[in-house]
C-alpha positions in Angstrom: 6.0 -11.1 -8.7 5.9 -8.1 -6.4 9.4 -6.9 -5.0 8.8 -6.7 -1.0 10.1 -2.8 -0.5 12.6 -2.5 1.3 12.5 -2.6 5.6 15.1 -0.5 7.5 15.6 0.2 11.1 17.8 3.2 12.3 20.9 2.3 15.1 21.7 5.2 16.9 24.3 4.7 19.2 27.4 5.5 19.5 29.4 2.0 20.3 30.0 0.2 17.0 30.2 -3.0 18.6 27.0 -2.6 20.2 25.9 -1.8 16.5 27.1 -5.0 15.2 25.2 -6.8 17.5 22.2 -5.4 17.5 22.3 -5.2 13.5 23.3 -9.2 13.3 20.2 -9.8 15.6 17.8 -7.7 13.5 18.9 -8.8 10.3 17.3 -12.5 11.4 14.2 -11.1 10.9 14.8 -9.5 7.3 15.9 -5.6 8.5 18.0 -3.7 6.6 19.9 -1.8 9.1 21.9 1.4 8.9 23.4 2.6 12.2 24.1 6.4 13.4 26.8 7.9 16.1 24.7 10.2 17.6 21.3 12.1 16.8 22.8 14.7 14.0 24.1 11.6 11.4 20.8 9.8 12.4 18.4 12.3 11.0 20.8 13.0 8.4 19.9 9.6 7.5 16.1 10.8 8.1 16.5 13.4 5.3 18.8 11.3 2.7 17.6 9.3 -0.7 16.4 6.7 1.6 14.8 8.1 4.7 11.5 6.8 3.7 12.4 3.5 3.6 13.1 3.6 7.8 9.9 2.1 9.4 11.5 1.7 12.9 14.3 3.5 15.2 16.5 1.9 18.2 17.6 4.6 20.7 20.9 2.4 21.8 20.9 4.7 25.5 18.8 6.4 27.5 19.6 10.5 28.8 17.3 12.1 30.7 18.7 15.6 29.2 18.9 14.5 25.4 16.6 11.5 24.9 13.4 13.2 24.7 15.0 16.4 22.1 16.2 13.2 19.8 12.8 11.6 20.1 11.3 15.3 18.3 14.1 15.8 16.5 13.1 12.2 14.7 9.4 12.8 14.8 9.4 15.8 13.0 11.6 14.4 9.7 8.9 11.1 10.0 5.7 11.8 12.4 4.5 8.1 13.3 8.0 6.8 13.5 8.0 3.5 16.1 11.1 4.8 18.4 11.9 1.4 20.5 14.6 2.8 23.6 17.3 0.5 24.6 18.6 0.9 28.8 21.2 -0.5 30.7 18.4 0.1 33.7 15.5 -1.8 34.2 14.1 1.2 36.4 10.2 1.8 35.9 10.1 5.7 36.4 13.5 5.4 33.2 10.3 3.8 31.2 8.0 6.0 32.1 10.4 9.5 31.1 10.9 7.4 28.1 7.5 6.5 27.3 6.0 9.8 28.3 9.1 11.8 25.9 7.5 9.5 23.2 9.2 6.1 23.1 7.5 3.7 21.4 8.8 1.0 23.8 11.5 0.2 26.0 13.9 -2.8 26.6 16.2 -3.4 28.9 20.2 -4.8 28.4 21.1 -7.1 27.5 17.9 -7.8 25.5 17.2 -11.5 23.8 17.0 -11.8 20.3 13.4 -13.2 20.2 12.9 -9.9 22.4 13.6 -7.2 20.1 12.7 -8.5 17.4 9.2 -8.8 18.8 9.2 -5.8 19.5 9.9 -3.9 16.4 7.4 -6.5 14.8 4.6 -5.7 17.6 6.1 -1.0 16.9 6.7 -1.5 12.8 3.5 -3.2 12.3 0.8 -1.5 14.0 -1.8 -4.2 13.9 0.1 -6.7 16.7 0.5 -6.4 19.9 2.7 -8.8 21.4 5.2 -7.4 22.6 5.5 -3.8 23.8 6.5 -2.5 27.0 7.3 -6.7 28.2 10.4 -6.3 30.3 8.1 -3.0 31.6 5.6 -5.1 32.4 6.9 -8.3 33.8 7.8 -5.6 36.6 4.0 -5.0 37.5 3.7 -8.2 39.1 6.3 -8.9 41.8 6.9 -12.2 43.7 3.0 -13.7 44.7 2.1 -16.5 46.6 -0.1 -18.9 44.9 -3.4 -17.8 46.6 -2.6 -14.8 45.2 -2.7 -15.5 41.6 -5.9 -13.8 40.3 -8.0 -15.9 38.3 -11.5 -18.0 38.6 -12.0 -19.8 35.3 -12.3 -23.3 35.9 -9.1 -24.1 34.0 -6.9 -21.8 35.4 -8.1 -23.7 39.7 -7.0 -26.8 38.0 -3.6 -25.5 37.6 -3.5 -23.7 40.5 -4.1 -26.7 42.4 -1.5 -29.0 40.4 1.0 -26.3 41.5 0.4 -26.4 45.3 0.6 -30.0 45.7 3.7 -30.0 43.6 4.8 -27.4 45.7 4.9 -29.5 49.2 7.5 -32.1 47.0 11.0 -32.1 45.8 9.9 -33.0 42.2 10.2 -31.1 39.2 8.0 -29.5 37.7 6.7 -28.8 33.4 4.6 -25.1 33.4 2.6 -25.5 29.6 1.2 -21.9 28.9 1.9 -19.2 25.6 4.0 -16.9 25.6 2.8 -14.0 28.2 0.7 -16.4 29.9 2.6 -15.7 33.2 4.9 -19.5 33.7 7.3 -17.4 35.8 5.2 -15.7 37.7 3.5 -19.1 38.3 7.0 -21.3 38.9 8.0 -18.5 41.1 5.2 -18.7 43.4 5.0 -22.7 43.1 9.2 -21.8 44.6 7.6 -18.9 47.3 5.5 -21.9 48.9 7.8 -24.5 48.7 10.2 -25.9 51.7 13.0 -24.3 49.6 11.9 -20.7 49.5 14.3 -19.2 51.4 17.2 -21.2 49.2 18.3 -19.1 46.1 16.0 -18.9 43.3 17.6 -18.6 39.9 16.3 -18.0 35.7 18.1 -19.6 32.9 16.6 -18.5 29.5 17.6 -21.8 27.6 16.9 -20.0 24.1 19.1 -16.8 24.2 22.4 -18.7 25.0 23.9 -19.7 22.0 24.5 -23.9 21.9 28.1 -24.0 22.1 27.8 -22.3 26.1 24.4 -23.2 26.9 26.6 -26.6 28.9 28.9 -24.1 31.0 25.8 -21.7 31.7 23.9 -24.2 32.9 26.5 -27.1 34.8 29.6 -24.5 34.8 33.5 -25.5 33.6 37.1 -26.1 34.8 40.0 -23.5 34.3 40.7 -24.6 30.5 38.1 -26.9 29.3 38.0 -24.7 25.9 39.5 -22.5 24.7 39.5 -19.1 26.4 38.4 -21.0 29.7 40.9 -18.9 31.8 39.2 -19.1 34.6 36.4 -22.4 36.4 33.4 -21.2 36.5 30.0 -22.4 38.3 26.7 -23.3 36.4 23.3 -21.9 37.3 23.1 -25.6 39.0 24.9 -25.8 41.4 24.9 -21.9 42.1 21.0 -22.6 42.8 22.0 -25.5 44.9 19.1 -25.9 48.0 16.7 -23.9 46.1 15.4 -23.8 42.8 16.3 -23.5 39.3 13.9 -22.4 36.4 15.0 -23.1 33.1 12.9 -21.1 30.7 11.4 -22.6 27.0 13.8 -26.3 27.8 12.7 -27.8 24.6 15.6 -25.4 22.7 18.0 -27.8 24.7 20.2 -29.0 22.5 20.0 -33.3 22.1 23.7 -33.6 24.2 22.6 -30.9 27.1 18.7 -32.5 27.1 20.9 -35.6 28.0 23.3 -34.7 30.4 20.5 -32.8 32.1 18.4 -36.0 32.6 21.3 -38.0 34.6 22.0 -35.0 36.8 18.5 -35.0 38.0 18.7 -38.9 38.4 21.8 -38.9 40.4 21.7 -35.8 41.5 25.8 -35.0 40.3 26.8 -32.2 38.3 30.2 -32.4 36.4 31.4 -29.2 35.1 32.7 -29.6 31.9 36.4 -30.2 31.9 36.2 -31.5 35.3 36.5 -35.4 35.8 34.9 -35.2 39.6 31.7 -33.8 40.0 29.3 -32.3 42.6 26.6 -33.6 44.8 23.8 -31.1 44.7 20.0 -30.3 46.1 18.0 -28.7 43.5 14.5 -28.3 42.0 14.2 -27.9 38.5 11.1 -25.9 37.2 10.8 -26.1 33.4 8.9 -23.9 31.2 7.4 -24.0 27.4 5.3 -22.5 25.0 3.6 -25.7 23.5 4.6 -29.6 24.6 7.7 -31.1 24.0 8.7 -32.4 20.5 8.6 -36.1 19.6 12.6 -36.1 19.4 13.0 -34.6 23.2 15.2 -37.3 25.2 12.6 -39.3 26.2 14.0 -40.1 30.0 14.3 -35.9 30.4 10.7 -35.8 29.1 9.1 -38.5 31.5 11.5 -36.2 34.9 10.1 -33.3 33.8 7.0 -34.2 32.6 5.7 -36.0 35.9 4.3 -33.0 37.0 2.7 -30.5 34.3 1.0 -27.3 35.4 -0.7 -26.0 31.8 -2.0 -22.2 31.9 -4.8 -21.3 29.3 -4.9 -18.6 27.3 -5.7 -15.4 28.0 -8.5 -15.4 25.1 -10.2 -18.9 27.5 -10.7 -16.9 30.3 -12.3 -13.7 29.4 -13.9 -13.9 32.5 -10.8 -13.4 34.4 -9.9 -10.0 32.8 -11.5 -7.0 35.2 -9.9 -8.9 37.9 -7.0 -9.1 36.5 -7.0 -5.5 35.2 -7.3 -4.3 38.4 -4.9 -6.0 39.9 -1.7 -4.6 37.2 -3.9 -0.9 38.0 -2.8 -1.3 41.7 0.7 -2.4 40.3 0.7 0.4 38.1 -0.1 2.7 40.7 3.0 2.1 42.9 5.3 3.2 40.6 7.0 6.1 41.0 5.1 9.0 38.9 2.2 7.3 38.1 -0.8 7.8 40.3 -4.7 5.1 41.4 -6.5 4.8 38.3 -10.4 3.0 37.8 -11.6 1.5 34.8 -14.9 2.4 33.9 -17.6 -0.6 32.2 -16.6 0.2 28.6 -12.9 0.6 28.5 -13.3 -2.9 30.7 -15.6 -4.7 27.4 -13.2 -3.7 25.0 -10.3 -5.3 26.6 -12.7 -8.2 27.4 -13.5 -8.4 23.5 -10.5 -8.6 22.3 -8.4 -11.6 22.3 -5.1 -11.1 23.8 -2.4 -12.6 21.6 0.0 -12.0 23.9 -2.2 -12.8 27.1 -1.2 -11.5 30.6 1.9 -10.0 29.8 0.4 -7.6 27.0 -2.0 -6.8 29.0 0.2 -5.2 31.4 1.6 -4.1 28.7 -1.4 -2.6 27.2 -2.5 -0.9 30.8 0.9 0.7 31.3 0.9 2.3 28.4 -2.8 4.2 28.9 -1.6 5.0 32.5 1.1 6.9 31.0 -1.5 8.9 28.9 -4.6 8.5 31.1 -5.6 12.4 32.3 -8.3 12.0 34.5 -8.6 9.4 37.1 -10.5 6.9 35.1 -9.6 4.4 32.4 -12.1 4.6 29.5 -12.2 3.1 26.0 -10.6 6.2 24.2 -7.7 5.2 26.0 -7.3 2.3 24.5 -7.4 3.2 20.5 -5.1 0.6 19.3 -7.1 -1.9 20.8 -9.8 -1.4 18.6 -7.7 -1.0 15.6 -6.4 -4.3 15.9 -9.6 -5.8 16.4 -11.2 -4.2 13.8 -8.2 -5.2 11.4 -8.3 -9.0 13.2 -12.2 -9.1 12.3 -13.2 -8.9 16.0 -15.9 -7.2 17.2 -15.2 -4.1 19.8 -18.1 -2.8 19.9 -21.7 -5.3 19.5 -24.2 -4.9 17.3 -27.1 -2.6 17.7 -29.5 -5.8 17.1 -27.9 -7.2 20.0 -30.3 -7.2 23.3 -28.3 -5.7 26.5 -29.2 -8.9 28.0 -27.4 -10.6 25.1 -24.7 -8.6 25.5 -24.2 -9.0 28.9 -24.3 -13.0 28.8 -21.3 -12.8 26.1 -19.4 -10.9 28.0 -19.5 -12.4 31.3 -18.9 -16.0 29.7 -16.2 -17.5 27.7 -15.0 -15.0 24.2 -18.3 -15.9 21.7 -18.7 -16.1 18.2 -18.8 -12.2 16.2 -21.7 -12.1 13.8 -21.3 -8.8 12.4 -18.6 -6.6 10.6 -17.4 -3.2 11.9 -19.8 -1.5 9.9 -22.6 -3.9 11.0 -23.5 -6.3 8.3 -22.6 -10.0 9.1 -19.9 -11.5 8.6 -19.4 -14.8 5.4 -20.7 -18.2 6.3 -17.3 -19.1 5.8 -16.1 -16.3 9.0 -18.2 -17.4 11.2 -17.3 -21.1 10.6 -14.2 -20.5 10.8 -14.6 -18.9 14.3 -16.3 -21.4 15.6 -13.6 -24.1 14.8 -10.9 -22.3 16.1 -13.2 -22.0 19.4 -14.1 -25.6 19.9 -10.7 -26.3 19.2 -8.9 -24.0 22.2 -11.8 -24.9 24.4 -10.8 -28.8 24.0 -7.5 -28.3 23.9 -6.8 -29.6 20.5 -8.5 -33.1 20.9 -9.9 -33.1 17.9 -12.3 -36.3 18.0 -14.0 -34.3 20.6 -14.2 -31.9 18.5 -16.0 -33.0 15.8 -17.8 -35.2 18.0 -19.1 -31.7 19.4 -19.5 -30.3 16.4 -21.4 -33.5 14.9 -19.5 -33.8 11.9 -16.6 -36.6 11.1 -13.5 -36.4 12.0 -12.3 -36.6 7.9 -14.3 -33.5 7.7 -13.4 -31.5 10.0 -10.0 -32.2 8.7 -11.0 -31.2 5.4 -12.4 -28.1 7.1 -9.4 -27.4 8.5 -6.6 -27.3 4.8 -9.7 -25.3 3.4 -10.2 -22.8 5.8 -6.5 -22.2 6.7 -6.6 -23.3 10.3 -3.6 -24.7 12.1 -4.5 -26.6 14.9 -1.3 -25.8 17.2 -2.2 -22.3 17.3 
């Protein structure tokens, strides 16, 4: 068996505690971390015998004077080394500064472990692009009203209708969608359209908080409730009293916490950890999840929060919305300090519409932000998105239609839902197995995983469909 090559991460941070924290997170994904307290030590490590194993670098802080010089020095040793910058500030102007200095990505402290690992994967392996500039791109989409949310696809309009109806009542809401589809944006829009709009709006990322302290974060705790509880703490539910609490990735809550949350929603009473009494609160909970709630999720809580479910389609299923989304996001980019208004050409729009967008709208926002930073003209063209073209070729998606396709047919494919590519990048026909795999994937997405309907529409038996899925290595949950 061939031994996997060592994958090392160069971590430059003067704070030893921060180096240990980042090292522990990176180790989860198999990274071997080498730490450096300053730039001189970092350069020496790259020049050393194991410097060639370094596949990415993280700068633990950003300094406007020394940062650009440090990136230049690292790139002198390794021209294509991805450099990720961590910053205490989420100011877009600092992100612009770092990216123009040559940073590959920009994350804001405190960074969730999953977000950091996503950025490492996206930048160390350029074939992936789901995590770039996520915190910055999210700032390009400030609070919007429901009618301002961009999208004309039937599934998206149906989701908006459910959201608008839910905004008029006080019941919990569950928003279901892949990462990057805009779940939090939708949740904020529901809050803004509700009678609670003037009340507090708080967010709790359930997967970013350790299981042993999640109850304290959510419900609060009394003084002396557990070792280290030197003072009482007010939980998010009480802080959001009179308003809305967004629980991001609710499926990751521990079973005991699920039970306590269900009891709180049923009674309107919250009991902090270690307190004999309870508080009466009026808070609206909007929960989000990347996938349907698991079977072992608390049944009562699932029924309570899932009574109203808003389903957000992935961007690949509504490619016709991409032109409007692109123009909306570019208008947001132009509002940021140091950036200018940009238009976009038809060739660039066509390229973006043909791409699969595994990171959905969040990834699209990051890609546009990066292109805007580097664009010297007044309009974006296909040449401003070389990484999208490369990723499309790697995944087998065409970024340009074959010469044998008529212009009318090309326009038809661009305007409608994603089609099935018949040609490889060099103009040759793809294999029947590859085309069949794409057709099945397309059908599963179009009919939202209803396998009986997929089989019926494809004209095959259900057992035949599952046999083909196994043979093609297709995961129906993908």
